[in-house]
BAKOL-410889 format. One line per 2 residues: their letters; for each residue x, y, z of N, C-alpha, C. Coordinates in pm, whole numbers, plus 50000, padded with zeros to 5 digits. Example, Ala and Ser with C-alpha at 12.3 -4.5 7.8 and 13.67 -1.06 7.14 Angstrom:
2
as	51319/49431/50780/51230/49550/50780/51320/49670/50780  51285/49775/50708/51367/49894/50714/51290/50003/50787
END
This chain:
282
xx	91740/59331/15908/91687/59367/16003/91650/59483/16065  91539/59529/16110/91531/59661/16129/91642/59712/16222
xx	91666/59827/16252/91686/59898/16377/91614/59967/16466  91592/59917/16618/91522/59982/16639/91603/60141/16741
xx	91470/60240/16718/91538/60358/16817/91414/60402/16895  91443/60511/16999/91330/60560/17058/91373/60721/17012
xx	91278/60789/16984/91280/60953/16955/91241/61045/17074  91297/61077/17147/91209/61193/17234/91206/61290/17153
xx	91044/61312/17120/90958/61415/17097/90924/61540/17199  90846/61644/17167/90772/61701/17266/90676/61674/17286
xx	90627/61567/17214/90475/61496/17236/90480/61353/17302  90622/61319/17348/90652/61215/17424/90762/61127/17371
xx	90804/60978/17392/90881/60927/17358/90821/60823/17246  90893/60761/17129/90790/60651/17051/90914/60627/16989
xx	90873/60443/16994/90987/60360/16930/90978/60338/16779  91036/60334/16698/91096/60332/16580/91192/60260/16525
xx	91146/60128/16415/91244/60119/16338/91239/60133/16219  91420/60133/16201/91418/60185/16055/91552/60101/15984
xx	91486/60113/15855/91580/60013/15737/91574/60105/15649  91670/60075/15566/91752/60116/15419/91766/60256/15406
xx	91817/60292/15249/91891/60405/15277/91792/60488/15164  91816/60623/15146/91747/60753/15053/91692/60800/15090
xx	91545/60915/15018/91509/60958/15058/91438/60883/15199  91384/60961/15296/91270/60934/15385/91143/60939/15362
xx	91080/60795/15460/90930/60759/15409/90913/60695/15574  90802/60765/15597/90772/60703/15733/90614/60566/15698
xx	90637/60501/15804/90544/60386/15718/90457/60349/15899  90303/60344/15912/90251/60327/16017/90119/60281/15962
xx	90049/60205/16075/89954/60179/16067/89837/60275/16201  89727/60265/16170/89679/60371/16310/89647/60277/16413
xx	89661/60143/16417/89647/60081/16534/89699/59883/16554  89799/59943/16463/89868/59820/16481/90058/59858/16528
xx	90113/59765/16624/90222/59742/16728/90295/59670/16605  90447/59755/16560/90525/59671/16466/90732/59617/16614
xx	90779/59510/16554/90879/59516/16618/90998/59482/16498  91106/59425/16546/91204/59429/16442/91197/59339/16335
xx	91088/59263/16329/91046/59164/16205/91046/59249/16145  90961/59403/16119/90915/59477/16001/90809/59460/15976
xx	90764/59461/15862/90592/59458/15803/90619/59422/15700  90514/59315/15572/90504/59305/15477/90537/59390/15362
xx	90421/59487/15446/90407/59676/15340/90527/59785/15387  90560/59787/15486/90693/59825/15471/90819/59771/15440
xx	90806/59678/15432/90915/59583/15347/90973/59645/15228  90840/59658/15156/90832/59707/14997/90881/59785/14969
xx	90956/59934/15064/90976/60031/15032/91118/60017/15062  91189/59952/15171/91317/59932/15207/91424/60003/15087
xx	91389/59904/15003/91556/59864/14866/91530/59993/14794  91407/60109/14825/91436/60262/14729/91457/60364/14851
xx	91381/60373/14986/91410/60442/15121/91445/60421/15233  91445/60543/15338/91469/60524/15435/91375/60529/15481
xx	91317/60423/15543/91180/60379/15586/91198/60406/15743  91096/60487/15779/91084/60444/15989/90936/60429/15997
xx	90952/60268/16015/90855/60208/16063/90797/60267/16230  90705/60340/16195/90670/60417/16352/90572/60332/16450
xx	90561/60304/16548/90471/60250/16690/90405/60394/16729  90297/60385/16679/90182/60542/16736/90190/60516/16913
xx	90127/60616/16933/90093/60611/17075/89972/60487/17142  90022/60465/17225/89988/60331/17252/90008/60172/17228
xx	90088/60187/17100/90185/60052/17050/90274/60052/17071  90338/59889/17105/90483/59874/17158/90500/59936/17255
xx	90637/59982/17232/90718/60069/17370/90758/60214/17348  90605/60252/17281/90593/60423/17294/90533/60468/17396
xx	90534/60587/17432/90446/60657/17512/90308/60607/17451  90239/60613/17607/90050/60558/17597/89984/60695/17713
xx	90094/60804/17701/90056/60896/17747/89923/60967/17709  89793/60936/17740/89643/60974/17704/89575/61074/17796
xx	89649/61150/17878/89586/61266/17938/89574/61367/17929  89634/61443/17829/89648/61525/17687/89618/61545/17528
xx	89653/61402/17519/89637/61351/17387/89545/61238/17395  89488/61220/17233/89412/61129/17187/89475/61014/17103
xx	89399/60932/17058/89424/60841/16967/89369/60876/16823  89312/60973/16816/89222/61058/16682/89319/61053/16564
xx	89314/61063/16493/89394/61088/16337/89466/61216/16352  89387/61345/16447/89480/61456/16412/89547/61439/16513
xx	89594/61418/16654/89658/61405/16711/89771/61293/16691  89740/61183/16570/89861/61115/16492/89947/61165/16453
xx	89819/61292/16330/89967/61360/16208/90016/61437/16302  89981/61500/16435/90083/61593/16494/90139/61507/16609
xx	90165/61398/16605/90222/61304/16711/90370/61252/16542  90319/61247/16451/90414/61178/16354/90470/61319/16315
xx	90449/61462/16304/90514/61551/16309/90573/61641/16401  90550/61523/16514/90677/61574/16650/90788/61494/16618
xx	90762/61333/16582/90896/61277/16554/90961/61296/16423  90909/61353/16312/91024/61399/16227/91089/61535/16224
xx	91014/61586/16322/91104/61736/16337/91193/61669/16440  91184/61562/16534/91253/61522/16640/91362/61459/16542
xx	91337/61397/16498/91414/61326/16345/91499/61418/16259  91511/61573/16329/91542/61636/16228/91535/61656/16006
xx	91442/61598/16015/91357/61623/15891/91294/61771/15842  91384/61801/15769/91297/61885/15681/91121/61864/15610
xx	91156/61740/15589/91017/61661/15490/91005/61488/15489  90892/61410/15488/90966/61285/15487/90840/61262/15364
xx	90835/61169/15360/90682/61078/15304/90628/61018/15393  90482/60902/15320/90396/60861/15430/90371/60809/15349
xx	90354/60644/15374/90343/60496/15320/90229/60486/15400  90142/60440/15411/89975/60363/15460/89927/60268/15420
xx	89873/60165/15463/89766/60053/15428/89647/60061/15490  89554/60044/15404/89429/60025/15503/89382/60149/15578
xx	89340/60114/15766/89369/60238/15805/89476/60334/15773  89580/60236/15745/89729/60309/15791/89703/60439/15601
xx	89628/60395/15512/89605/60456/15418/89517/60586/15446  89398/60532/15536/89368/60653/15572/89429/60784/15619
xx	89506/60670/15770/89573/60844/15800/89662/60881/15668  89743/60841/15601/89767/60912/15458/89692/61020/15407
xx	89569/61022/15362/89514/61087/15325/89462/61207/15411  89450/61168/15584/89448/61276/15673/89560/61341/15680
xx	89690/61257/15682/89766/61360/15668/89847/61457/15553  89768/61405/15454/89767/61505/15335/89681/61661/15363
xx	89581/61635/15400/89473/61715/15466/89505/61809/15550  89589/61746/15659/89619/61826/15771/89744/61921/15815
xx	89866/61843/15783/89981/61926/15769/90073/61836/15627  90026/61912/15476/90083/61910/15401/90235/61949/15380
xx	90253/62055/15467/90394/62113/15463/90505/62093/15439  90527/62010/15506/90684/61852/15518/90638/61744/15423
xx	90550/61722/15384/90526/61599/15353/90537/61603/15177  90670/61527/15183/90639/61522/15003/90554/61433/14882
xx	90550/61366/14986/90427/61224/14884/90298/61147/14997  90247/61114/14936/90152/60967/15011/90168/60904/14915
xx	90178/60813/14974/90083/60627/14946/90025/60563/14971  89933/60539/14923/89782/60474/15029/89724/60426/14993
xx	89644/60283/15014/89552/60192/14954/89543/60108/15020  89412/60013/14993/89314/59911/15088/89242/60052/15140
xx	89163/60179/15084/89137/60269/15171/89022/60322/15127  88942/60403/15254/88821/60493/15199/88828/60579/15265
xx	88782/60702/15238/88821/60873/15251/88708/60839/15294  88589/60778/15364/88517/60811/15433/88448/60682/15512
xx	88336/60685/15582/88301/60573/15664/88175/60491/15599  88210/60534/15460/88111/60483/15370/88165/60299/15360
xx	88241/60214/15313/88303/60143/15360/88165/60011/15439  88187/60101/15537/88104/59989/15638/87969/59958/15592
xx	87934/60044/15524/87750/60050/15492/87791/59977/15304  87883/59910/15251/87898/59849/15132/87844/59736/15164
xx	87773/59668/15121/87776/59511/15128/87863/59442/15008  87960/59524/14992/88065/59426/14895/88222/59421/15016
xx	88173/59494/15152/88221/59477/15259/88263/59384/15381  88315/59274/15412/88300/59224/15513/88236/59308/15619
xx	88278/59427/15642/88259/59553/15770/88096/59533/15763  87967/59523/15626/87909/59555/15642/87779/59476/15677
xx	87688/59477/15746/87620/59366/15809/87531/59301/15685  87535/59388/15618/87456/59280/15474/87551/59152/15383
xx	87674/59193/15423/87801/59107/15354/87765/58958/15438  87807/58869/15346/87761/58705/15396/87857/58634/15482
xx	87973/58766/15481/88068/58690/15572/88099/58806/15694  87938/58886/15749/87983/58996/15855/87952/58891/15985
xx	87831/58767/16001/87803/58749/16100/87906/58656/16133  87973/58642/16038/88110/58513/16132/88184/58572/16151
xx	88257/58675/16110/88351/58822/16120/88369/58836/16264  88222/58877/16274/88183/58929/16404/88199/58833/16556
xx	88147/58691/16505/88203/58608/16603/88351/58564/16633  88435/58583/16528/88591/58594/16496/88628/58719/16645
xx	88546/58829/16586/88655/58970/16691/88577/58902/16789  88455/58886/16862/88454/58832/16974/88487/58747/17049
xx	88565/58626/16937/88703/58494/17006/88790/58607/17018  88840/58674/16976/88973/58757/16926/88974/58815/17055
xx	88923/58870/17101/88866/58968/17240/88869/58857/17360  88792/58716/17387/88798/58645/17465/88911/58618/17552
xx	88904/58651/17683/89080/58591/17745/89065/58499/17799  88957/58388/17757/88968/58255/17756/89057/58139/17639
xx	89048/58257/17538/89007/58182/17400/89177/58107/17397  89186/58014/17367/89320/57961/17329/89435/58020/17234
xx	89564/58001/17218/89639/58026/17130/89629/57954/16974  89604/57820/16965/89537/57779/16877/89402/57847/16828
xx	89313/57859/16901/89109/57919/16899/89208/58082/16800  89286/58154/16868/89314/58239/16768/89402/58274/16626
xx	89485/58148/16638/89520/58157/16493/89459/58080/16413  89347/58010/16474/89278/57946/16357/89179/58089/16306
xx	89091/58129/16390/89023/58192/16388/89100/58346/16296  89168/58361/16329/89284/58496/16246/89338/58441/16092
xx	89365/58283/16099/89362/58220/15920/89255/58295/15877  89163/58259/15922/88999/58243/15863/88975/58360/15831
xx	88976/58485/15935/88972/58648/15873/89063/58642/15774  89201/58643/15766/89272/58622/15639/89236/58556/15524
xx	89156/58500/15517/89121/58391/15422/89074/58494/15339  88961/58582/15398/88813/58631/15391/88903/58767/15302
xx	89039/58813/15338/89068/58972/15274/89203/58837/15159  89227/58766/15138/89303/58690/14987/89210/58675/14869
xx	89274/58724/14761/89200/58621/14628/89222/58487/14609  89361/58504/14662/89383/58323/14673/89398/58265/14732
xx	89337/58162/14808/89359/58143/14925/89550/58080/14964  89589/58039/14834/89736/57989/14820/89821/58051/14876
xx	89845/58188/14867/89872/58323/14895/89892/58322/15046  89813/58264/15142/89825/58276/15280/89991/58180/15327
xx	89996/58068/15254/90140/57959/15292/90237/58076/15265  90239/58153/15159/90376/58246/15139/90361/58331/15259
xx	90251/58419/15282/90230/58521/15374/90290/58476/15498  90270/58411/15534/90291/58282/15691/90442/58300/15704
xx	90487/58243/15568/90626/58219/15615/90746/58357/15593  90686/58466/15609/90789/58537/15607/90740/58635/15750
xx	90896/58668/15779/90928/58761/15921/90794/58913/15881  90760/58907/16012/90600/58965/15957/90560/59057/16108
xx	90578/59142/16116/90511/59197/16281/90402/59312/16239  90262/59334/16317/90182/59423/16304/90052/59400/16381
xx	90098/59334/16508/89997/59315/16592/89920/59431/16637  89796/59410/16640/89613/59444/16650/89648/59513/16826
xx	89624/59632/16827/89613/59731/16930/89469/59746/16998  89457/59726/17067/89284/59687/17103/89235/59813/17136
xx	89305/59856/17176/89256/60025/17265/89303/60118/17142  89339/60087/17086/89391/60238/16934/89272/60175/16853
xx	89194/60036/16820/89110/60034/16715/88969/60040/16781  88958/60029/16917/88828/60032/16938/88777/60173/16931
xx	88913/60295/16956/88890/60474/16952/88848/60484/16820  88913/60398/16691/88887/60431/16558/88752/60399/16511
xx	88682/60327/16579/88575/60235/16548/88417/60259/16602  88430/60354/16724/88361/60357/16788/88342/60563/16813
xx	88467/60584/16790/88493/60789/16865/88494/60823/16697  88588/60766/16611/88663/60846/16497/88563/60789/16321
xx	88538/60666/16352/88486/60577/16205/88279/60669/16174  88241/60670/16321/88143/60706/16289/88073/60841/16195
xx	88170/60931/16205/88193/61079/16161/88262/61120/16031  88401/61007/15984/88485/60997/15935/88455/61055/15755
xx	88476/61156/15776/88459/61154/15579/88614/61269/15539  88703/61235/15484/88775/61351/15475/88707/61403/15288
xx	88644/61348/15214/88618/61372/15073/88579/61553/15047  88529/61606/15140/88512/61702/15138/88628/61832/15065
xx	88738/61740/15179/88856/61811/15171/88978/61767/15066  88971/61671/15062/89086/61604/14912/89084/61692/14805
xx	88925/61710/14770/89055/61849/14672/89124/61952/14673  89126/61962/14778/89228/62082/14812/89336/62039/14840
xx	89404/61935/14839/89525/61887/14870/89603/61904/14788  89729/61928/14760/89810/61992/14627/89909/61849/14698
xx	89953/61795/14785/89996/61689/14790/90022/61571/14658  90112/61542/14627/90137/61414/14510/90109/61287/14661
xx	90003/61249/14509/89967/61097/14603/89925/60957/14521  90032/60888/14553/90027/60742/14466/89908/60650/14544
xx	89759/60644/14487/89681/60545/14524/89690/60384/14460  89640/60311/14571/89650/60190/14476/89490/60158/14512
xx	89503/60039/14443/89369/59916/14487/89363/59801/14431  89325/59683/14543/89287/59514/14439/89163/59554/14464
xx	89177/59503/14297/89056/59489/14233/88926/59396/14322  88970/59289/14392/88906/59225/14482/88856/59227/14623
xx	88932/59357/14689/88958/59413/14747/88819/59392/14900  88781/59292/15003/88687/59267/15035/88624/59314/15237
xx	88764/59418/15200/88739/59536/15288/88714/59636/15273  88775/59731/15202/88776/59866/15147/88759/59841/14977
xx	88649/59782/14976/88639/59788/14777/88704/59908/14707  88717/59842/14644/88784/59877/14531/88767/59979/14464
xx	88630/60070/14458/88564/60151/14402/88610/60293/14497  88671/60259/14635/88708/60389/14694/88795/60449/14681
xx	88918/60342/14644/89068/60350/14556/89032/60450/14490  88960/60379/14415/88923/60492/14268/88859/60620/14274
xx	88750/60670/14424/88726/60757/14454/88806/60862/14513  88911/60816/14596/89007/60880/14679/89055/60964/14543
xx	89128/60853/14438/89230/60923/14321/89142/61027/14282  88978/60993/14246/88954/61106/14189/88987/61222/14218
xx	88943/61225/14293/88931/61390/14442/89016/61418/14477  89150/61371/14441/89237/61445/14481/89351/61489/14309
xx	89325/61577/14346/89395/61631/14153/89562/61596/14174  89613/61605/14236/89741/61560/14211/89789/61371/14240
xx	89673/61263/14200/89654/61208/14229/89707/61079/14125  89787/60967/14106/89760/60861/14009/89713/60725/14090
xx	89651/60649/14028/89595/60522/14083/89639/60401/13997  89670/60284/14089/89733/60135/14005/89632/60053/14076
xx	89589/60025/13961/89537/59889/13992/89588/59739/14001  89548/59649/14119/89590/59546/14104/89527/59390/14086
xx	89499/59345/13949/89395/59252/13916/89379/59144/14014  89468/59072/14059/89496/58969/14101/89482/58975/14236
xx	89448/59093/14306/89482/59090/14446/89319/59135/14492  89313/59076/14650/89203/59137/14749/89271/59242/14841
xx	89274/59245/14956/89337/59370/15025/89464/59408/15064  89547/59275/15016/89666/59292/15031/89765/59289/14941
xx	89765/59341/14773/89844/59340/14663/89979/59376/14726  90056/59368/14847/90241/59360/14841/90250/59210/14856
xx	90108/59106/14887/90129/59018/14949/90093/58895/14834  90005/58971/14750/89948/58876/14646/89997/58897/14524
xx	90050/59012/14508/90161/59045/14356/90236/59113/14438  90349/59056/14484/90508/59080/14539/90577/59139/14394
xx	90560/59092/14282/90647/59155/14247/90608/59290/14127  90427/59279/14116/90387/59390/14098/90413/59512/14143
xx	90373/59424/14296/90399/59596/14394/90532/59633/14425  90640/59550/14394/90754/59616/14399/90823/59672/14259
xx	90735/59650/14180/90749/59760/14041/90707/59896/14093  90563/59886/14102/90491/59998/14207/90608/60083/14267
xx	90646/60047/14389/90747/60171/14425/90855/60180/14385  90916/60080/14279/91023/60109/14205/90990/60210/14144
xx	90868/60230/14062/90857/60346/13998/90865/60484/14093  90762/60472/14190/90791/60600/14287/90900/60670/14298
xx	90978/60532/14340/91129/60567/14368/91197/60686/14279  91219/60603/14122/91243/60680/14050/91242/60796/14006
xx	91056/60868/14012/90993/60972/13977/91038/60999/14136  91070/61022/14259/91117/61083/14318/91294/61154/14325
xx	91418/61107/14261/91483/61071/14192/91511/61182/14080  91386/61220/14023/91418/61296/13894/91431/61440/13963
END
């Protein structure tokens, strides 16, 4: 079970959940709220690291003061650095998936001084995935029209719990290589509820101009990039692109995965994380 803590920083109080032992590693997602169930992605790192699963500003029981601060990636990185400093850690690693992976890239660009390495996957270093027909978020993708209907229903306050669960399952199926993976996925404890205000900020304020590609060649931080060959959210080609642009990156490919390799190929993903852990100890 993950242990809840509250961290007082110069930028507010943040709720975190801690598990594991070893070198410190921070995990979060750009617009998700976590609880003591942990998270499927974060759980993968617990056998090898001391993991800090962070509720960002506006998530869970963390501060939601936006009179001075924003939900932007720049402010989020500053919040994470404030948390690290408050924990009295000289450095830590950062791991993120999907937009959490995009945050990992942003962290390495903005504040590498106290960052030992990053792990990121299911990502894109720019907004280009939104215009790629291979992504379900592109209007030219055959699933996009239905996806918009799903989003509308999830935002509908009159929708029943059963309706929400049904369309959430449908959305998840779009992002799985094999639908049979869904049964195992829902049987395991998990958290990561979408926080609408942070998602909206990313979608409407940040994503239209998001592009880290010019900065990535200057990043010296060690980067472990991964991708599922069949990723329907951020197509695999963008993981390849990010790994190519980062001068100190390695790319790990999951051939039987869509957007969630840690759920679809858990043994292979555990081996991927173990390899990172062994390299860190050298």
